[in-house]
Every structure is written in structure tokens, then in C-alpha cells.
C-alpha positions in Angstrom: -0.1 0.0 0.0 1.3 3.3 -0.9 1.7 5.9 1.9 -1.4 8.2 2.1 -2.4 10.9 4.3 -6.1 10.8 5.7 -7.4 14.3 6.1 -11.2 13.9 6.2 -13.9 11.3 7.0 -14.8 11.4 3.3 -11.4 10.3 2.5 -11.7 7.7 5.2 -14.8 6.3 3.9 -14.1 6.4 0.1 -10.1 6.5 -0.1 -9.4 3.0 -0.1 -9.4 2.2 3.9 -10.6 -1.2 4.5 -13.2 -0.6 7.5 -13.1 -4.3 8.2 -9.4 -4.5 8.7 -7.7 -3.6 12.0 -7.7 0.3 12.7 -5.3 1.8 15.4 -6.5 5.2 16.8 -4.7 7.4 19.3 -7.1 7.7 22.2 -6.8 10.2 24.8 -10.2 9.7 26.3 -11.2 13.4 25.5 -14.2 14.7 23.2 -12.2 14.7 20.0 -10.7 11.1 20.2 -14.2 9.7 21.7 -15.9 11.2 18.7 -13.5 9.6 16.4 -14.4 6.2 17.8 -18.0 6.8 17.6 -17.8 7.9 13.8 -15.7 4.9 13.1 -18.4 2.5 14.5 -21.0 4.5 12.8 -19.2 3.7 9.4 -19.2 0.1 10.0 -15.8 -0.3 11.5 -15.6 -3.5 13.7 -12.0 -4.0 14.5 -11.0 -0.9 16.2 -7.9 -0.6 18.6 -7.7 2.6 20.8 -4.1 3.2 22.0 -3.5 5.2 25.2 0.0 5.8 26.3 0.5 6.4 30.0 3.1 9.2 30.3 2.9 9.4 34.1 0.0 11.8 34.1 -1.5 10.0 37.3 -5.1 9.7 35.7 -7.3 6.7 36.0 -8.1 4.5 32.9 -11.5 3.6 34.1 -13.3 6.3 32.1 -11.5 5.3 29.0 -12.3 1.6 29.4 -15.9 2.5 29.9 -16.0 4.4 26.6 -14.3 1.7 24.6 -16.6 -0.7 26.2 -19.6 1.1 25.2 -18.4 1.5 21.7 -17.0 -2.1 21.2 -13.5 -1.0 20.9 -10.4 -2.7 22.3 -8.5 -0.5 24.5 -4.6 -0.9 24.7 -2.9 0.9 27.4 0.9 1.1 27.1 3.1 2.3 29.9 5.5 4.9 28.3 6.7 7.1 31.4 10.2 5.8 31.5 10.7 6.0 27.7 9.3 9.5 27.7 11.6 10.7 30.5 14.8 9.1 29.5 14.5 9.7 25.7 12.4 12.9 25.3 12.4 15.0 28.6 16.0 14.3 29.4 17.4 15.6 26.2 14.8 18.6 26.5 16.4 19.7 29.7 19.8 19.7 28.5 18.7 21.5 25.2 16.8 24.2 27.4 13.9 23.6 25.3 11.8 26.6 25.9 9.6 28.0 23.0 10.9 31.6 22.3 11.7 32.2 25.8 7.9 31.8 26.9 7.3 28.3 28.0 9.0 24.8 27.9 7.7 22.6 25.2 5.8 19.4 26.0 3.4 17.9 23.4 6.3 18.3 21.1 8.1 15.7 23.2 5.2 13.2 23.7 3.9 13.1 20.3 7.0 11.4 18.6 6.9 8.5 21.3 3.1 8.1 21.0 3.5 7.8 17.1 6.3 5.2 17.5 4.2 3.2 19.7 1.2 3.3 17.5 3.4 2.0 14.6 4.6 -0.8 16.8 1.0 -1.7 17.6 -0.3 -1.4 14.0 2.5 -3.8 13.1 1.7 -6.2 15.8 -1.9 -6.1 14.7 -1.3 -6.1 11.0 -3.0 -2.6 10.7 -2.4 -0.5 7.7 -4.1 2.6 9.2 -3.2 4.9 12.1 -5.7 7.6 13.1 -5.4 10.5 15.3 -7.7 13.5 16.1 -5.6 16.7 15.7 -7.0 19.6 13.8 -5.4 22.3 11.8 -5.5 24.8 14.6 -3.5 22.3 16.9 0.3 21.8 16.4 -0.2 18.2 17.1 -1.4 17.7 13.5 2.1 18.3 11.9 4.1 16.7 15.0 1.9 13.5 14.6 2.0 13.3 11.0 5.6 14.3 10.8 6.6 11.7 13.2 4.8 8.9 11.4 6.3 9.8 8.0 9.9 10.2 9.3 9.6 6.7 11.1 8.4 5.3 7.9 5.1 4.0 8.4 3.9 2.6 5.0 0.1 2.6 5.8 -2.5 5.3 5.7 -2.4 7.7 8.6 -3.6 11.2 9.4 -6.6 12.9 11.1 -10.0 13.0 9.6 -10.4 16.5 11.3 -7.9 18.2 9.2 -10.1 18.9 6.4 -13.4 18.0 8.0 -13.7 19.7 11.3 -16.5 19.0 13.7 -17.2 21.9 16.3 -17.2 20.8 20.1 -21.0 21.4 20.6 -21.9 19.0 17.8 -19.5 16.3 19.0 -20.7 16.7 22.5 -24.6 16.6 21.3 -24.1 13.4 19.2 -22.1 11.5 22.0 -24.7 12.5 24.4 -27.4 11.2 22.0 -25.6 8.1 21.8 -25.4 7.7 25.6 -21.7 8.9 26.2 -22.5 11.7 28.7 -19.0 11.6 30.0 -18.1 14.1 27.4 -20.6 16.8 28.3 -19.2 20.0 30.0 -15.7 19.8 28.3 -15.1 23.4 27.8 -11.4 23.2 27.0 -8.9 20.7 25.4 -6.3 19.3 27.7 -3.1 17.3 27.4 -1.2 15.7 30.3 1.8 14.0 31.2 4.3 13.8 34.0 6.3 16.8 32.4 3.2 19.3 31.9 -0.6 19.9 32.2 -1.5 21.7 29.2 -4.8 23.4 28.3 -6.0 25.2 25.1 -9.1 25.7 23.0 -12.8 26.3 23.8 -12.9 29.1 26.6 -9.2 29.8 26.1 -9.4 30.6 22.4 -9.3 34.4 22.8 -5.7 35.7 23.8 -7.3 39.0 24.5 -9.5 37.8 27.3 -9.0 34.5 29.0 -9.0 33.0 32.3 -7.9 29.3 33.1 -10.2 27.6 35.4 -8.4 27.0 38.8 -10.0 23.7 38.8 -7.9 22.6 35.9 -4.7 23.1 37.8 -3.4 20.3 40.2 0.1 20.9 40.9 0.1 24.7 41.4 -3.3 25.0 42.9 -3.1 27.1 46.1 -3.6 25.3 49.4 -2.9 27.3 52.3 0.6 29.3 52.5 3.3 26.7 52.5 6.3 27.5 54.6 9.6 28.6 52.9 11.8 25.7 52.1 15.2 25.0 50.2 15.5 22.5 47.4 18.9 21.2 46.4 18.9 19.7 42.7 22.1 17.6 41.7 23.3 16.8 38.1 25.7 14.4 37.0 26.9 14.6 33.1 23.9 16.9 32.4 21.4 14.5 33.9 19.4 15.5 37.0 20.1 12.9 39.6 19.3 14.0 43.2 17.0 16.1 45.4 18.6 17.4 48.6 21.4 15.0 48.4 19.0 11.9 47.8 19.6 9.9 44.7 16.5 9.7 42.5 15.5 8.4 39.2 14.4 11.3 36.8 10.8 10.1 36.8 10.4 10.2 40.5 12.4 13.6 40.6 9.7 15.2 38.3 7.0 14.0 40.3 8.6 15.0 43.6 9.4 18.5 42.1 5.9 19.0 40.6 4.7 18.7 44.0 7.3 20.6 46.0 7.8 23.6 43.6 4.1 23.6 42.4 2.7 24.3 46.1 4.4 27.5 45.9 2.6 28.6 42.9 5.6 28.4 40.8 5.5 26.9 37.1 2.4 28.3 35.4 2.8 29.4 31.9 0.7 31.1 29.0 1.9 31.9 25.6 1.1 32.0 21.8 2.6 29.1 19.6 2.5 29.5 15.8 0.8 27.0 13.6 2.3 26.0 10.3 0.8 29.1 8.5 2.1 31.3 11.3 -1.2 32.0 12.7 -0.7 32.0 16.5 -2.9 30.2 19.1 -2.9 30.4 22.9 -1.8 27.7 25.3 -1.6 27.5 28.9 0.3 25.1 31.1 1.6 24.2 34.6 5.1 22.6 34.6 6.7 23.4 38.2 9.4 20.6 37.8 10.2 21.9 34.5 10.4 25.5 35.9 13.0 24.4 38.4 15.0 21.9 36.4 15.6 24.1 33.4 16.6 27.1 35.4 18.9 24.8 37.5 20.5 23.4 34.5 21.3 26.8 33.1 22.9 27.9 36.2 25.2 24.9 36.6 25.9 25.1 32.6 26.9 28.5 33.0 29.5 27.6 35.8 31.4 25.0 33.7 31.1 26.0 30.0 33.1 28.6 28.2 31.4 31.8 27.0 31.7 31.0 23.2 30.3 27.5 23.9 27.5 28.7 25.6 26.8 31.5 22.9 26.8 28.6 20.1 24.7 26.4 22.2 21.9 29.0 22.9 21.7 29.3 18.9 21.3 25.7 18.6 18.7 25.4 21.2 16.2 27.4 19.4 17.0 25.1 16.3 16.6 22.1 18.3 13.3 23.6 19.6 12.0 24.5 16.1 12.7 21.0 14.9 10.7 19.4 17.8 8.0 21.9 17.5 7.6 21.4 13.7 7.2 17.6 14.0 10.9 16.8 12.8 11.9 15.1 16.2 13.3 12.1 14.1 14.8 14.3 11.7 18.7 14.6 11.2 18.8 18.3 12.1 17.4 17.9 15.5 19.7 14.8 16.1 22.7 16.7 14.8 22.0 19.7 17.2 21.4 17.1 20.0 24.8 15.7 19.4 26.5 19.2 20.3 24.3 19.6 23.1 25.2 16.3 24.6 28.8 17.1 24.5 28.2 20.1 26.4 26.2 18.3 28.8 29.0 16.1 29.9 30.7 18.9 31.9 27.4 19.8 33.7 27.9 18.0 37.1 27.3 19.7 40.4 24.2 21.1 42.3 21.9 24.1 42.6 20.2 25.1 45.9 17.0 27.2 45.8 14.9 28.9 48.4 11.3 28.7 47.6 8.5 30.7 49.0 5.0 31.6 47.7 5.3 32.9 44.3 9.0 33.4 44.6 12.4 31.5 44.2 16.0 32.4 44.6 19.2 30.8 43.9 21.4 30.4 47.3 24.3 28.1 45.9 25.8 27.0 42.6 28.2 24.2 43.2 30.1 22.8 40.1 32.6 19.9 40.0 34.8 21.7 37.4 33.9 25.4 37.8 35.1 28.3 36.0 33.6 30.8 38.5 35.8 32.7 41.0 35.2 32.1 44.6 37.6 34.9 45.7 38.0 37.8 43.4 40.7 39.8 45.3 42.9 36.6 45.8 42.4 36.0 42.0 43.3 39.6 40.9 46.4 39.5 43.0 47.7 36.3 41.6 46.6 37.4 38.1 48.7 40.7 38.4 51.7 38.8 39.8 51.7 36.3 36.9 51.3 39.2 34.4 54.3 41.1 36.0 56.3 37.9 36.2 55.5 37.2 32.5 56.6 40.9 31.5 59.8 40.8 33.7 60.9 37.5 32.0 60.2 39.0 28.5 62.2 42.0 29.3 65.1 39.9 30.7 65.4 37.8 27.8 65.4 40.8 25.5 
């Protein structure tokens, strides 16, 4: 079968897709992905496989299972937290993956992994069709399609919402009429993983006037006034490895810092992100662990890398981010930039201590294993002057 991108329900019905064959869909349990399952069943599909990848979001799978049971769909829940953190979040930390200085990226990191696991499942099932639910006002469209293309999936793939959008009220009404009332009242689109909770669309459409409902936040929601505290983050070869001197695997560390940093109200972001046409859309998110880890990495990196190296790295960081955002995670340009970044990361060993309070944070200590910083300026100045005088005297004497 020739590679073909599916862009509408019409193409799905008339474009050569075998509805009786196994179909793989990426399933988040939200309004869009539930409606797709409903439409596929309505079209006569009988062998539908909904893929959910657990990325450490801590959400129950019961509601997703209920939806799939009602629609006669096979739910596949795959654990992907370790892969997500090790293969995608860790490189993002060393790459300082912040979109134009406004917010750390998140879905750009999760989509390549979800696409890869979808291909694995499709191959296991003998499926030649992989569907997702991104629309053209979501950057996920080109991230998933781009990942599937670069991975080399040879079947048909894409989103039927691309050229045939369905508004949220219609989706909700049709699902409610079909007895799927779980979807009623969904006013925003959300995406969650261990690294980020992200919100967009619906009531957040207009950048000129929006308010993120407080109920959407989990990690940064206010609960009294927490006492000030210090947090010490340790790194080894560019990888975060400890909190307050206690060794931690990175997934555990992110979860710990989401709670500890988030309770001080730190790590909320909102900003505009461009679509493929350069039109901008609003996204809001909470990322407390990312807030602290990215800043800690930069502080320690500045202590061990030479100025010229840092200057070139900051240039490559935005190139890295661009490739990830544009759906080219598996492309050679991002991988090449990563090679340079990984070379720099080898020197990033040490720790950064923060003092956290409600809505504020300050660095109290930067301790590097092989630092370039001075700890006693006056002693350095005297020694520097002495060396220069000695060199000058030797030069005069030899003349």
C-alpha cells in the first residue's frame, strides 16, 4: 500500500481504507478522540484498537475503558513514562527546550513517542491505518504526521478532522445522544503527562481575554500558605540525579518537584505558539518541575562551559526547539543539534540550591565539580597581576 495521509472522514470512507481491517486510533479519552471512535463505529468499522499511552499523568483509565466498552472498541494501555522521560524529557532539559523564551515545550516531546508506539501496535496487529484527532488549529497535527512519516510507516495515517472539522458542541451533542454523557461539559482541550499539564481551545481561544479555570490546575493549585523551604538539585553529566542529596531516578524526581515547587505557585505559563501558517494560538500550562530543572541546568551549565560554547549552544537550542515543534523530532537536524548539546552536557555536574516561597524563588548556591567561576575575586586579582608582572619581567630579561 502506498503511503497516504488521511485528512477527512470522506477520504476515510471512500479513499481505500478497509473498514473491516484492524484500525489503530490514538485515544486520549477526550471529546475529539471519543467522537472519532463513535464515527468509526457508525461507518461500520468492527476491529478498532484505541491506543492510550500512560506518560505518568496519574489519571485513571477507568473512564477510557468505559467509553471503549460502550463502543465495542479494544483499549490498549501502554506504559511509556520511562521512555518518555529518558528519551525525550532528558534531552529537552539539556537543550533548554523553551519556546521563544515563553514556555517549555511538552506535546512536542510526547507526540513522537506516541507515534512510534502506534506504529509498533499497528505492525503487531497487521493494521495499515493509524488515525489521530488533531485538527489544523493544533500543532499536534504536523507533529504526529511528521513523526509517522519520518518513522517510515507505510500505511495510511492522519486525522479526519484536518479537512473536515467538527465543532465541540456538535461532538458533545451526538455523543450524548448516543449515551456517552461523560463528554458533556468539556469546555477546554487538555493534554497531560508527567512533565506538563496543558490547556487550550474552547474558553481559552481568545488571547485578548481569557482565564484558566482554577479547577484545571493540580500541581500549582493554592492550598494554604506553605512554609519557605530549600531545594537542592544535583546533576551528573547533564542528567538530574538527586534532590537534597538523595539519589532519584528522573521520573521520581519530576513527580517530587511537581509537588514541592508547585505548592508555591511556581511553574504556570501561558503563551502563543505558531501554527504551520504562522497564525498564533494560545496555550496555558503548569510545569513546576520543568520550571526548576531548566533554570537549575542553566545555572550549572553557566558555571562549567566557556562563554563561546554557551553562545553557540543557545543558538542551537532554538534550532532544536524549532525542529521538535515542527514535527521533525526524528529528523537529522534535531539529532545533529542534540549531538553538540550532549557534548556540552558531559561537563554539567554539580548542584544548585534554591529557596522557595509563595510565588518566588531564589538561587542560594551553585556548586560545580569543575567550575570556571571565582570564589575569591581579590585573591584571583592579586595572583593574576603577579603572573602578568612575572611574564613581563621574564620577557624584558630575555630581551
